[in-house]
Predicted model as a PDB file, atoms N, CA, C, CB and O in Angstrom, pLDDT in the B-factor column:
MODEL        1                                                                  
ATOM      1  N   MET A   1       7.892 -41.479  19.378  1.00 80.00           N  
ATOM      2  CA  MET A   1       8.165 -40.165  18.964  1.00 80.00           C  
ATOM      3  C   MET A   1       8.839 -39.391  20.190  1.00 80.00           C  
ATOM      4  CB  MET A   1       6.830 -39.478  18.458  1.00 80.00           C  
ATOM      5  O   MET A   1       8.366 -39.416  21.327  1.00 80.00           O  
ATOM      6  N   THR A   2       9.952 -38.730  19.843  1.00 89.00           N  
ATOM      7  CA  THR A   2      10.644 -38.115  20.908  1.00 89.00           C  
ATOM      8  C   THR A   2       9.976 -36.757  21.102  1.00 89.00           C  
ATOM      9  CB  THR A   2      12.173 -38.007  20.619  1.00 89.00           C  
ATOM     10  O   THR A   2       9.098 -36.313  20.362  1.00 89.00           O  
ATOM     11  N   GLU A   3      10.516 -36.100  22.249  1.00 91.00           N  
ATOM     12  CA  GLU A   3       9.881 -34.793  22.571  1.00 91.00           C  
ATOM     13  C   GLU A   3      10.254 -33.781  21.522  1.00 91.00           C  
ATOM     14  CB  GLU A   3      10.309 -34.279  23.979  1.00 91.00           C  
ATOM     15  O   GLU A   3       9.464 -32.891  21.207  1.00 91.00           O  
ATOM     16  N   PHE A   4      11.416 -33.901  20.987  1.00 91.00           N  
ATOM     17  CA  PHE A   4      11.711 -32.950  19.928  1.00 91.00           C  
ATOM     18  C   PHE A   4      10.859 -33.006  18.659  1.00 91.00           C  
ATOM     19  CB  PHE A   4      13.077 -33.123  19.550  1.00 91.00           C  
ATOM     20  O   PHE A   4      10.511 -31.990  18.058  1.00 91.00           O  
ATOM     21  N   GLU A   5      10.542 -34.252  18.283  1.00 91.00           N  
ATOM     22  CA  GLU A   5       9.750 -34.499  17.109  1.00 91.00           C  
ATOM     23  C   GLU A   5       8.212 -33.988  17.434  1.00 91.00           C  
ATOM     24  CB  GLU A   5       9.829 -36.118  16.724  1.00 91.00           C  
ATOM     25  O   GLU A   5       7.526 -33.469  16.553  1.00 91.00           O  
ATOM     26  N   GLY A   6       7.790 -34.163  18.641  1.00 90.00           N  
ATOM     27  CA  GLY A   6       6.495 -33.577  19.029  1.00 90.00           C  
ATOM     28  C   GLY A   6       6.377 -32.192  18.919  1.00 90.00           C  
ATOM     29  O   GLY A   6       5.401 -31.648  18.403  1.00 90.00           O  
ATOM     30  N   GLN A   7       7.490 -31.507  19.459  1.00 92.00           N  
ATOM     31  CA  GLN A   7       7.572 -29.930  19.353  1.00 92.00           C  
ATOM     32  C   GLN A   7       7.706 -29.546  17.921  1.00 92.00           C  
ATOM     33  CB  GLN A   7       8.839 -29.301  20.172  1.00 92.00           C  
ATOM     34  O   GLN A   7       7.134 -28.517  17.562  1.00 92.00           O  
ATOM     35  N   VAL A   8       8.376 -30.227  17.069  1.00 92.00           N  
ATOM     36  CA  VAL A   8       8.374 -29.855  15.658  1.00 92.00           C  
ATOM     37  C   VAL A   8       7.057 -29.924  15.066  1.00 92.00           C  
ATOM     38  CB  VAL A   8       9.269 -30.688  14.891  1.00 92.00           C  
ATOM     39  O   VAL A   8       6.620 -28.997  14.384  1.00 92.00           O  
ATOM     40  N   LEU A   9       6.403 -30.986  15.297  1.00 92.00           N  
ATOM     41  CA  LEU A   9       5.097 -31.213  14.740  1.00 92.00           C  
ATOM     42  C   LEU A   9       4.080 -30.196  15.174  1.00 92.00           C  
ATOM     43  CB  LEU A   9       4.632 -32.553  15.098  1.00 92.00           C  
ATOM     44  O   LEU A   9       3.274 -29.703  14.385  1.00 92.00           O  
ATOM     45  N   THR A  10       4.146 -29.880  16.523  1.00 92.00           N  
ATOM     46  CA  THR A  10       3.301 -28.747  16.940  1.00 92.00           C  
ATOM     47  C   THR A  10       3.482 -27.371  16.333  1.00 92.00           C  
ATOM     48  CB  THR A  10       3.459 -28.592  18.301  1.00 92.00           C  
ATOM     49  O   THR A  10       2.569 -26.618  15.995  1.00 92.00           O  
ATOM     50  N   ASP A  11       4.823 -27.139  16.238  1.00 92.00           N  
ATOM     51  CA  ASP A  11       5.239 -25.774  15.548  1.00 92.00           C  
ATOM     52  C   ASP A  11       4.828 -25.872  14.064  1.00 92.00           C  
ATOM     53  CB  ASP A  11       6.918 -25.471  15.655  1.00 92.00           C  
ATOM     54  O   ASP A  11       4.408 -24.857  13.508  1.00 92.00           O  
ATOM     55  N   LEU A  12       4.917 -26.961  13.437  1.00 93.00           N  
ATOM     56  CA  LEU A  12       4.373 -26.959  12.046  1.00 93.00           C  
ATOM     57  C   LEU A  12       2.940 -26.814  11.941  1.00 93.00           C  
ATOM     58  CB  LEU A  12       4.721 -28.165  11.357  1.00 93.00           C  
ATOM     59  O   LEU A  12       2.471 -26.222  10.969  1.00 93.00           O  
ATOM     60  N   GLY A  13       2.157 -27.319  12.888  1.00 92.00           N  
ATOM     61  CA  GLY A  13       0.743 -27.096  12.832  1.00 92.00           C  
ATOM     62  C   GLY A  13       0.443 -25.605  13.134  1.00 92.00           C  
ATOM     63  O   GLY A  13      -0.427 -25.037  12.473  1.00 92.00           O  
ATOM     64  N   VAL A  14       1.044 -25.025  13.988  1.00 92.00           N  
ATOM     65  CA  VAL A  14       0.921 -23.559  14.213  1.00 92.00           C  
ATOM     66  C   VAL A  14       1.322 -22.778  12.978  1.00 92.00           C  
ATOM     67  CB  VAL A  14       1.792 -23.112  15.407  1.00 92.00           C  
ATOM     68  O   VAL A  14       0.568 -21.863  12.646  1.00 92.00           O  
ATOM     69  N   LEU A  15       2.359 -23.003  12.282  1.00 92.00           N  
ATOM     70  CA  LEU A  15       2.798 -22.389  11.079  1.00 92.00           C  
ATOM     71  C   LEU A  15       1.778 -22.637   9.975  1.00 92.00           C  
ATOM     72  CB  LEU A  15       4.168 -22.904  10.691  1.00 92.00           C  
ATOM     73  O   LEU A  15       1.444 -21.706   9.243  1.00 92.00           O  
ATOM     74  N   LYS A  16       1.301 -23.788   9.837  1.00 90.00           N  
ATOM     75  CA  LYS A  16       0.279 -24.087   8.829  1.00 90.00           C  
ATOM     76  C   LYS A  16      -1.039 -23.243   9.143  1.00 90.00           C  
ATOM     77  CB  LYS A  16      -0.031 -25.674   8.818  1.00 90.00           C  
ATOM     78  O   LYS A  16      -1.684 -22.746   8.220  1.00 90.00           O  
ATOM     79  N   SER A  17      -1.375 -23.114  10.338  1.00 87.00           N  
ATOM     80  CA  SER A  17      -2.672 -22.359  10.571  1.00 87.00           C  
ATOM     81  C   SER A  17      -2.451 -20.818  10.253  1.00 87.00           C  
ATOM     82  CB  SER A  17      -3.180 -22.553  12.137  1.00 87.00           C  
ATOM     83  O   SER A  17      -3.323 -20.110   9.748  1.00 87.00           O  
ATOM     84  N   GLN A  18      -1.213 -20.395  10.598  1.00 84.00           N  
ATOM     85  CA  GLN A  18      -0.914 -18.899  10.361  1.00 84.00           C  
ATOM     86  C   GLN A  18      -0.752 -18.732   8.821  1.00 84.00           C  
ATOM     87  CB  GLN A  18       0.487 -18.385  11.171  1.00 84.00           C  
ATOM     88  O   GLN A  18      -1.189 -17.704   8.303  1.00 84.00           O  
ATOM     89  N   MET A  19      -0.192 -19.617   8.117  1.00 83.00           N  
ATOM     90  CA  MET A  19      -0.166 -19.421   6.632  1.00 83.00           C  
ATOM     91  C   MET A  19      -1.498 -19.440   5.965  1.00 83.00           C  
ATOM     92  CB  MET A  19       0.662 -20.462   5.998  1.00 83.00           C  
ATOM     93  O   MET A  19      -1.704 -18.714   4.992  1.00 83.00           O  
ATOM     94  N   GLN A  20      -2.428 -20.252   6.448  1.00 80.00           N  
ATOM     95  CA  GLN A  20      -3.768 -20.300   5.905  1.00 80.00           C  
ATOM     96  C   GLN A  20      -4.522 -18.896   6.271  1.00 80.00           C  
ATOM     97  CB  GLN A  20      -4.556 -21.610   6.515  1.00 80.00           C  
ATOM     98  O   GLN A  20      -5.234 -18.311   5.456  1.00 80.00           O  
ATOM     99  N   GLN A  21      -4.305 -18.482   7.449  1.00 77.00           N  
ATOM    100  CA  GLN A  21      -4.754 -17.134   7.868  1.00 77.00           C  
ATOM    101  C   GLN A  21      -4.382 -16.107   6.907  1.00 77.00           C  
ATOM    102  CB  GLN A  21      -4.205 -16.762   9.187  1.00 77.00           C  
ATOM    103  O   GLN A  21      -5.186 -15.320   6.407  1.00 77.00           O  
ATOM    104  N   LEU A  22      -3.016 -16.148   6.644  1.00 74.00           N  
ATOM    105  CA  LEU A  22      -2.442 -15.109   5.746  1.00 74.00           C  
ATOM    106  C   LEU A  22      -2.916 -15.159   4.288  1.00 74.00           C  
ATOM    107  CB  LEU A  22      -0.949 -15.228   5.754  1.00 74.00           C  
ATOM    108  O   LEU A  22      -3.251 -14.153   3.661  1.00 74.00           O  
ATOM    109  N   MET A  23      -2.918 -16.410   3.793  1.00 72.00           N  
ATOM    110  CA  MET A  23      -3.209 -16.624   2.408  1.00 72.00           C  
ATOM    111  C   MET A  23      -4.747 -16.619   2.151  1.00 72.00           C  
ATOM    112  CB  MET A  23      -2.578 -17.947   1.954  1.00 72.00           C  
ATOM    113  O   MET A  23      -5.216 -16.267   1.068  1.00 72.00           O  
ATOM    114  N   GLY A  24      -5.475 -17.012   3.163  1.00 67.00           N  
ATOM    115  CA  GLY A  24      -6.922 -17.167   2.945  1.00 67.00           C  
ATOM    116  C   GLY A  24      -7.345 -18.550   2.577  1.00 67.00           C  
ATOM    117  O   GLY A  24      -6.505 -19.243   2.003  1.00 67.00           O  
ATOM    118  N   ILE A  25      -8.593 -19.082   2.836  1.00 68.00           N  
ATOM    119  CA  ILE A  25      -9.034 -20.279   2.611  1.00 68.00           C  
ATOM    120  C   ILE A  25     -10.192 -20.097   1.634  1.00 68.00           C  
ATOM    121  CB  ILE A  25      -9.363 -20.959   3.866  1.00 68.00           C  
ATOM    122  O   ILE A  25     -11.349 -20.148   2.052  1.00 68.00           O  
ATOM    123  N   GLY A  26      -9.921 -19.891   0.369  1.00 68.00           N  
ATOM    124  CA  GLY A  26     -11.046 -19.683  -0.561  1.00 68.00           C  
ATOM    125  C   GLY A  26     -11.620 -18.332  -0.594  1.00 68.00           C  
ATOM    126  O   GLY A  26     -12.455 -18.001  -1.436  1.00 68.00           O  
ATOM    127  N   GLN A  27     -11.147 -17.502   0.379  1.00 69.00           N  
ATOM    128  CA  GLN A  27     -11.726 -16.091   0.553  1.00 69.00           C  
ATOM    129  C   GLN A  27     -10.471 -15.121   0.572  1.00 69.00           C  
ATOM    130  CB  GLN A  27     -12.651 -15.947   2.000  1.00 69.00           C  
ATOM    131  O   GLN A  27      -9.386 -15.607   0.889  1.00 69.00           O  
ATOM    132  N   PRO A  28     -10.557 -13.855   0.268  1.00 71.00           N  
ATOM    133  CA  PRO A  28      -9.295 -13.125   0.282  1.00 71.00           C  
ATOM    134  C   PRO A  28      -8.668 -12.988   1.685  1.00 71.00           C  
ATOM    135  CB  PRO A  28      -9.513 -11.759  -0.302  1.00 71.00           C  
ATOM    136  O   PRO A  28      -9.280 -12.588   2.676  1.00 71.00           O  
ATOM    137  N   GLY A  29      -7.396 -13.361   1.654  1.00 70.00           N  
ATOM    138  CA  GLY A  29      -6.589 -13.415   2.952  1.00 70.00           C  
ATOM    139  C   GLY A  29      -6.074 -12.017   3.196  1.00 70.00           C  
ATOM    140  O   GLY A  29      -6.340 -11.065   2.463  1.00 70.00           O  
ATOM    141  N   ARG A  30      -5.301 -11.955   4.300  1.00 74.00           N  
ATOM    142  CA  ARG A  30      -4.671 -10.783   4.726  1.00 74.00           C  
ATOM    143  C   ARG A  30      -3.803 -10.180   3.696  1.00 74.00           C  
ATOM    144  CB  ARG A  30      -3.930 -11.036   5.897  1.00 74.00           C  
ATOM    145  O   ARG A  30      -3.802  -8.977   3.435  1.00 74.00           O  
ATOM    146  N   LEU A  31      -2.975 -11.174   3.054  1.00 76.00           N  
ATOM    147  CA  LEU A  31      -2.113 -10.650   2.115  1.00 76.00           C  
ATOM    148  C   LEU A  31      -2.674  -9.860   0.966  1.00 76.00           C  
ATOM    149  CB  LEU A  31      -1.400 -11.663   1.635  1.00 76.00           C  
ATOM    150  O   LEU A  31      -2.179  -8.790   0.613  1.00 76.00           O  
ATOM    151  N   SER A  32      -3.839 -10.473   0.324  1.00 81.00           N  
ATOM    152  CA  SER A  32      -4.441  -9.880  -0.796  1.00 81.00           C  
ATOM    153  C   SER A  32      -5.147  -8.515  -0.309  1.00 81.00           C  
ATOM    154  CB  SER A  32      -5.459 -10.914  -1.461  1.00 81.00           C  
ATOM    155  O   SER A  32      -5.234  -7.570  -1.093  1.00 81.00           O  
ATOM    156  N   GLN A  33      -5.628  -8.438   0.945  1.00 84.00           N  
ATOM    157  CA  GLN A  33      -6.246  -7.237   1.447  1.00 84.00           C  
ATOM    158  C   GLN A  33      -5.229  -6.141   1.632  1.00 84.00           C  
ATOM    159  CB  GLN A  33      -6.957  -7.511   2.740  1.00 84.00           C  
ATOM    160  O   GLN A  33      -5.531  -4.975   1.381  1.00 84.00           O  
ATOM    161  N   MET A  34      -4.018  -6.484   2.069  1.00 87.00           N  
ATOM    162  CA  MET A  34      -2.919  -5.534   2.211  1.00 87.00           C  
ATOM    163  C   MET A  34      -2.411  -5.100   0.765  1.00 87.00           C  
ATOM    164  CB  MET A  34      -1.734  -6.197   3.076  1.00 87.00           C  
ATOM    165  O   MET A  34      -2.059  -3.932   0.600  1.00 87.00           O  
ATOM    166  N   GLU A  35      -2.367  -5.977  -0.246  1.00 90.00           N  
ATOM    167  CA  GLU A  35      -2.087  -5.603  -1.675  1.00 90.00           C  
ATOM    168  C   GLU A  35      -3.090  -4.572  -2.155  1.00 90.00           C  
ATOM    169  CB  GLU A  35      -2.140  -6.861  -2.614  1.00 90.00           C  
ATOM    170  O   GLU A  35      -2.714  -3.578  -2.776  1.00 90.00           O  
ATOM    171  N   GLU A  36      -4.354  -4.799  -1.875  1.00 92.00           N  
ATOM    172  CA  GLU A  36      -5.429  -3.875  -2.314  1.00 92.00           C  
ATOM    173  C   GLU A  36      -5.274  -2.535  -1.734  1.00 92.00           C  
ATOM    174  CB  GLU A  36      -6.779  -4.397  -1.955  1.00 92.00           C  
ATOM    175  O   GLU A  36      -5.343  -1.525  -2.433  1.00 92.00           O  
ATOM    176  N   ARG A  37      -5.064  -2.509  -0.452  1.00 94.00           N  
ATOM    177  CA  ARG A  37      -4.823  -1.252   0.413  1.00 94.00           C  
ATOM    178  C   ARG A  37      -3.554  -0.459  -0.234  1.00 94.00           C  
ATOM    179  CB  ARG A  37      -4.499  -1.696   2.072  1.00 94.00           C  
ATOM    180  O   ARG A  37      -3.598   0.750  -0.457  1.00 94.00           O  
ATOM    181  N   ILE A  38      -2.425  -1.269  -0.508  1.00 97.00           N  
ATOM    182  CA  ILE A  38      -1.214  -0.533  -1.050  1.00 97.00           C  
ATOM    183  C   ILE A  38      -1.565   0.049  -2.395  1.00 97.00           C  
ATOM    184  CB  ILE A  38       0.058  -1.489  -1.192  1.00 97.00           C  
ATOM    185  O   ILE A  38      -1.250   1.203  -2.684  1.00 97.00           O  
ATOM    186  N   ASP A  39      -2.240  -0.774  -3.247  1.00 97.00           N  
ATOM    187  CA  ASP A  39      -2.572  -0.261  -4.618  1.00 97.00           C  
ATOM    188  C   ASP A  39      -3.403   0.961  -4.523  1.00 97.00           C  
ATOM    189  CB  ASP A  39      -3.317  -1.313  -5.460  1.00 97.00           C  
ATOM    190  O   ASP A  39      -3.150   1.902  -5.276  1.00 97.00           O  
ATOM    191  N   GLN A  40      -4.398   1.037  -3.643  1.00 97.00           N  
ATOM    192  CA  GLN A  40      -5.169   2.238  -3.411  1.00 97.00           C  
ATOM    193  C   GLN A  40      -4.328   3.397  -2.957  1.00 97.00           C  
ATOM    194  CB  GLN A  40      -6.224   1.975  -2.417  1.00 97.00           C  
ATOM    195  O   GLN A  40      -4.483   4.499  -3.483  1.00 97.00           O  
ATOM    196  N   GLN A  41      -3.458   3.206  -2.018  1.00 97.00           N  
ATOM    197  CA  GLN A  41      -2.563   4.243  -1.586  1.00 97.00           C  
ATOM    198  C   GLN A  41      -1.674   4.861  -2.616  1.00 97.00           C  
ATOM    199  CB  GLN A  41      -1.757   3.738  -0.569  1.00 97.00           C  
ATOM    200  O   GLN A  41      -1.424   6.065  -2.673  1.00 97.00           O  
ATOM    201  N   GLU A  42      -1.195   3.903  -3.461  1.00 97.00           N  
ATOM    202  CA  GLU A  42      -0.320   4.222  -4.571  1.00 97.00           C  
ATOM    203  C   GLU A  42      -1.130   5.178  -5.658  1.00 97.00           C  
ATOM    204  CB  GLU A  42       0.199   2.808  -5.252  1.00 97.00           C  
ATOM    205  O   GLU A  42      -0.581   6.134  -6.207  1.00 97.00           O  
ATOM    206  N   ARG A  43      -2.409   4.822  -5.881  1.00 97.00           N  
ATOM    207  CA  ARG A  43      -3.230   5.575  -6.784  1.00 97.00           C  
ATOM    208  C   ARG A  43      -3.451   6.943  -6.153  1.00 97.00           C  
ATOM    209  CB  ARG A  43      -4.573   4.843  -7.080  1.00 97.00           C  
ATOM    210  O   ARG A  43      -3.383   7.939  -6.873  1.00 97.00           O  
ATOM    211  N   THR A  44      -3.708   7.053  -4.873  1.00 97.00           N  
ATOM    212  CA  THR A  44      -3.891   8.328  -4.213  1.00 97.00           C  
ATOM    213  C   THR A  44      -2.694   9.227  -4.304  1.00 97.00           C  
ATOM    214  CB  THR A  44      -4.229   8.115  -2.802  1.00 97.00           C  
ATOM    215  O   THR A  44      -2.812  10.436  -4.508  1.00 97.00           O  
ATOM    216  N   VAL A  45      -1.487   8.598  -4.145  1.00 97.00           N  
ATOM    217  CA  VAL A  45      -0.207   9.473  -4.148  1.00 97.00           C  
ATOM    218  C   VAL A  45      -0.071   9.892  -5.486  1.00 97.00           C  
ATOM    219  CB  VAL A  45       1.127   8.745  -3.670  1.00 97.00           C  
ATOM    220  O   VAL A  45       0.298  11.051  -5.678  1.00 97.00           O  
ATOM    221  N   GLN A  46      -0.326   9.077  -6.545  1.00 97.00           N  
ATOM    222  CA  GLN A  46      -0.085   9.631  -7.963  1.00 97.00           C  
ATOM    223  C   GLN A  46      -1.121  10.714  -8.173  1.00 97.00           C  
ATOM    224  CB  GLN A  46      -0.215   8.473  -9.142  1.00 97.00           C  
ATOM    225  O   GLN A  46      -0.746  11.733  -8.754  1.00 97.00           O  
ATOM    226  N   ARG A  47      -2.412  10.617  -7.761  1.00 97.00           N  
ATOM    227  CA  ARG A  47      -3.253  11.767  -7.911  1.00 97.00           C  
ATOM    228  C   ARG A  47      -2.867  12.935  -7.279  1.00 97.00           C  
ATOM    229  CB  ARG A  47      -4.465  11.513  -7.507  1.00 97.00           C  
ATOM    230  O   ARG A  47      -3.024  14.007  -7.864  1.00 97.00           O  
ATOM    231  N   LEU A  48      -2.350  12.884  -6.090  1.00 97.00           N  
ATOM    232  CA  LEU A  48      -1.882  13.985  -5.292  1.00 97.00           C  
ATOM    233  C   LEU A  48      -0.622  14.628  -6.037  1.00 97.00           C  
ATOM    234  CB  LEU A  48      -1.522  13.474  -3.802  1.00 97.00           C  
ATOM    235  O   LEU A  48      -0.500  15.852  -6.064  1.00 97.00           O  
ATOM    236  N   LYS A  49       0.234  13.853  -6.590  1.00 97.00           N  
ATOM    237  CA  LYS A  49       1.356  14.400  -7.414  1.00 97.00           C  
ATOM    238  C   LYS A  49       0.847  15.186  -8.531  1.00 97.00           C  
ATOM    239  CB  LYS A  49       2.248  13.312  -7.954  1.00 97.00           C  
ATOM    240  O   LYS A  49       1.354  16.266  -8.831  1.00 97.00           O  
ATOM    241  N   GLY A  50      -0.173  14.660  -9.176  1.00 97.00           N  
ATOM    242  CA  GLY A  50      -0.754  15.412 -10.249  1.00 97.00           C  
ATOM    243  C   GLY A  50      -1.257  16.638 -10.003  1.00 97.00           C  
ATOM    244  O   GLY A  50      -1.019  17.617 -10.710  1.00 97.00           O  
ATOM    245  N   LEU A  51      -2.080  16.645  -8.844  1.00 97.00           N  
ATOM    246  CA  LEU A  51      -2.687  17.843  -8.323  1.00 97.00           C  
ATOM    247  C   LEU A  51      -1.760  18.901  -7.977  1.00 97.00           C  
ATOM    248  CB  LEU A  51      -3.453  17.548  -7.194  1.00 97.00           C  
ATOM    249  O   LEU A  51      -1.972  20.092  -8.205  1.00 97.00           O  
ATOM    250  N   ALA A  52      -0.606  18.373  -7.354  1.00 97.00           N  
ATOM    251  CA  ALA A  52       0.520  19.328  -6.927  1.00 97.00           C  
ATOM    252  C   ALA A  52       1.166  19.972  -8.114  1.00 97.00           C  
ATOM    253  CB  ALA A  52       1.630  18.583  -6.105  1.00 97.00           C  
ATOM    254  O   ALA A  52       1.495  21.158  -8.101  1.00 97.00           O  
ATOM    255  N   GLY A  53       1.351  19.152  -9.175  1.00 97.00           N  
ATOM    256  CA  GLY A  53       1.933  19.711 -10.405  1.00 97.00           C  
ATOM    257  C   GLY A  53       1.028  20.763 -11.050  1.00 97.00           C  
ATOM    258  O   GLY A  53       1.515  21.821 -11.446  1.00 97.00           O  
ATOM    259  N   ALA A  54      -0.308  20.492 -11.167  1.00 97.00           N  
ATOM    260  CA  ALA A  54      -1.120  21.442 -11.753  1.00 97.00           C  
ATOM    261  C   ALA A  54      -1.212  22.730 -10.853  1.00 97.00           C  
ATOM    262  CB  ALA A  54      -2.471  20.827 -12.014  1.00 97.00           C  
ATOM    263  O   ALA A  54      -1.231  23.841 -11.383  1.00 97.00           O  
ATOM    264  N   VAL A  55      -1.267  22.579  -9.552  1.00 97.00           N  
ATOM    265  CA  VAL A  55      -1.242  23.820  -8.795  1.00 97.00           C  
ATOM    266  C   VAL A  55      -0.061  24.666  -9.034  1.00 97.00           C  
ATOM    267  CB  VAL A  55      -1.321  23.544  -7.394  1.00 97.00           C  
ATOM    268  O   VAL A  55      -0.158  25.888  -9.147  1.00 97.00           O  
ATOM    269  N   GLY A  56       1.162  23.967  -9.119  1.00 97.00           N  
ATOM    270  CA  GLY A  56       2.376  24.638  -9.389  1.00 97.00           C  
ATOM    271  C   GLY A  56       2.357  25.333 -10.730  1.00 97.00           C  
ATOM    272  O   GLY A  56       2.862  26.449 -10.854  1.00 97.00           O  
ATOM    273  N   ILE A  57       1.818  24.736 -11.679  1.00 97.00           N  
ATOM    274  CA  ILE A  57       1.681  25.418 -13.014  1.00 97.00           C  
ATOM    275  C   ILE A  57       0.833  26.548 -12.946  1.00 97.00           C  
ATOM    276  CB  ILE A  57       1.155  24.529 -14.056  1.00 97.00           C  
ATOM    277  O   ILE A  57       1.176  27.580 -13.524  1.00 97.00           O  
ATOM    278  N   VAL A  58      -0.406  26.480 -12.210  1.00 97.00           N  
ATOM    279  CA  VAL A  58      -1.271  27.641 -12.100  1.00 97.00           C  
ATOM    280  C   VAL A  58      -0.613  28.808 -11.361  1.00 97.00           C  
ATOM    281  CB  VAL A  58      -2.544  27.254 -11.403  1.00 97.00           C  
ATOM    282  O   VAL A  58      -0.749  29.975 -11.728  1.00 97.00           O  
ATOM    283  N   LEU A  59       0.125  28.421 -10.276  1.00 97.00           N  
ATOM    284  CA  LEU A  59       0.809  29.488  -9.500  1.00 97.00           C  
ATOM    285  C   LEU A  59       1.885  30.166 -10.339  1.00 97.00           C  
ATOM    286  CB  LEU A  59       1.442  28.907  -8.206  1.00 97.00           C  
ATOM    287  O   LEU A  59       2.071  31.379 -10.239  1.00 97.00           O  
ATOM    288  N   THR A  60       2.619  29.377 -11.189  1.00 97.00           N  
ATOM    289  CA  THR A  60       3.585  29.992 -12.094  1.00 97.00           C  
ATOM    290  C   THR A  60       3.022  30.987 -12.991  1.00 97.00           C  
ATOM    291  CB  THR A  60       4.236  29.002 -12.885  1.00 97.00           C  
ATOM    292  O   THR A  60       3.561  32.088 -13.105  1.00 97.00           O  
ATOM    293  N   PHE A  61       1.914  30.657 -13.671  1.00 97.00           N  
ATOM    294  CA  PHE A  61       1.208  31.489 -14.604  1.00 97.00           C  
ATOM    295  C   PHE A  61       0.646  32.731 -13.859  1.00 97.00           C  
ATOM    296  CB  PHE A  61       0.075  30.679 -15.298  1.00 97.00           C  
ATOM    297  O   PHE A  61       0.625  33.830 -14.414  1.00 97.00           O  
ATOM    298  N   PHE A  62       0.183  32.538 -12.570  1.00 96.00           N  
ATOM    299  CA  PHE A  62      -0.430  33.604 -11.804  1.00 96.00           C  
ATOM    300  C   PHE A  62       0.776  34.619 -11.609  1.00 96.00           C  
ATOM    301  CB  PHE A  62      -1.100  33.054 -10.364  1.00 96.00           C  
ATOM    302  O   PHE A  62       0.583  35.813 -11.836  1.00 96.00           O  
ATOM    303  N   HIS A  63       1.951  34.184 -11.212  1.00 96.00           N  
ATOM    304  CA  HIS A  63       3.134  35.018 -10.829  1.00 96.00           C  
ATOM    305  C   HIS A  63       3.655  35.702 -12.118  1.00 96.00           C  
ATOM    306  CB  HIS A  63       4.304  34.117 -10.133  1.00 96.00           C  
ATOM    307  O   HIS A  63       4.030  36.873 -12.063  1.00 96.00           O  
ATOM    308  N   LEU A  64       3.687  35.009 -13.267  1.00 96.00           N  
ATOM    309  CA  LEU A  64       3.970  35.657 -14.540  1.00 96.00           C  
ATOM    310  C   LEU A  64       3.009  36.720 -14.931  1.00 96.00           C  
ATOM    311  CB  LEU A  64       4.009  34.672 -15.591  1.00 96.00           C  
ATOM    312  O   LEU A  64       3.469  37.743 -15.438  1.00 96.00           O  
ATOM    313  N   ALA A  65       1.827  36.610 -14.768  1.00 95.00           N  
ATOM    314  CA  ALA A  65       0.804  37.552 -15.069  1.00 95.00           C  
ATOM    315  C   ALA A  65       0.951  38.752 -14.137  1.00 95.00           C  
ATOM    316  CB  ALA A  65      -0.578  36.907 -14.947  1.00 95.00           C  
ATOM    317  O   ALA A  65       0.812  39.891 -14.583  1.00 95.00           O  
ATOM    318  N   LEU A  66       1.233  38.518 -12.829  1.00 95.00           N  
ATOM    319  CA  LEU A  66       1.524  39.655 -11.914  1.00 95.00           C  
ATOM    320  C   LEU A  66       2.768  40.467 -12.278  1.00 95.00           C  
ATOM    321  CB  LEU A  66       1.691  39.137 -10.512  1.00 95.00           C  
ATOM    322  O   LEU A  66       2.769  41.692 -12.150  1.00 95.00           O  
ATOM    323  N   ASP A  67       3.774  39.822 -12.709  1.00 93.00           N  
ATOM    324  CA  ASP A  67       5.072  40.508 -13.265  1.00 93.00           C  
ATOM    325  C   ASP A  67       4.721  41.095 -14.492  1.00 93.00           C  
ATOM    326  CB  ASP A  67       6.299  39.538 -13.502  1.00 93.00           C  
ATOM    327  O   ASP A  67       5.230  42.195 -14.708  1.00 93.00           O  
ATOM    328  N   TYR A  68       3.939  40.606 -15.387  1.00 93.00           N  
ATOM    329  CA  TYR A  68       3.596  41.278 -16.664  1.00 93.00           C  
ATOM    330  C   TYR A  68       2.743  42.633 -16.402  1.00 93.00           C  
ATOM    331  CB  TYR A  68       2.753  40.241 -17.594  1.00 93.00           C  
ATOM    332  O   TYR A  68       2.888  43.663 -17.060  1.00 93.00           O  
ATOM    333  N   LEU A  69       1.927  42.479 -15.449  1.00 93.00           N  
ATOM    334  CA  LEU A  69       1.094  43.660 -15.190  1.00 93.00           C  
ATOM    335  C   LEU A  69       1.695  44.732 -14.407  1.00 93.00           C  
ATOM    336  CB  LEU A  69      -0.083  43.281 -14.532  1.00 93.00           C  
ATOM    337  O   LEU A  69       1.245  45.877 -14.439  1.00 93.00           O  
ATOM    338  N   ARG A  70       2.773  44.366 -13.654  1.00 90.00           N  
ATOM    339  CA  ARG A  70       3.572  45.384 -12.842  1.00 90.00           C  
ATOM    340  C   ARG A  70       4.415  46.263 -13.896  1.00 90.00           C  
ATOM    341  CB  ARG A  70       4.611  44.596 -11.720  1.00 90.00           C  
ATOM    342  O   ARG A  70       4.682  47.439 -13.649  1.00 90.00           O  
ATOM    343  N   ARG A  71       4.749  45.736 -14.878  1.00 83.00           N  
ATOM    344  CA  ARG A  71       5.579  46.517 -15.911  1.00 83.00           C  
ATOM    345  C   ARG A  71       4.813  47.467 -16.687  1.00 83.00           C  
ATOM    346  CB  ARG A  71       6.245  45.612 -16.886  1.00 83.00           C  
ATOM    347  O   ARG A  71       5.368  48.152 -17.546  1.00 83.00           O  
TER     348      ARG A  71                                                      
ENDMDL                                                                          
END                                                                             
């Protein structure tokens, strides 16, 4: 085996261990944990968007009521 082949095999071994760490070995790996965190953040953003819309509607009605009462 040449030096180049030995280096390639070493690099492939490192790559294999990194992929196992990423994907997990029968347990949730980093990739699935990242997906769960992203899903949770997307749900939080959607809730905040809904809350901001509701607050905007309430403020609009409040301003309309103030304009109505001023007349």
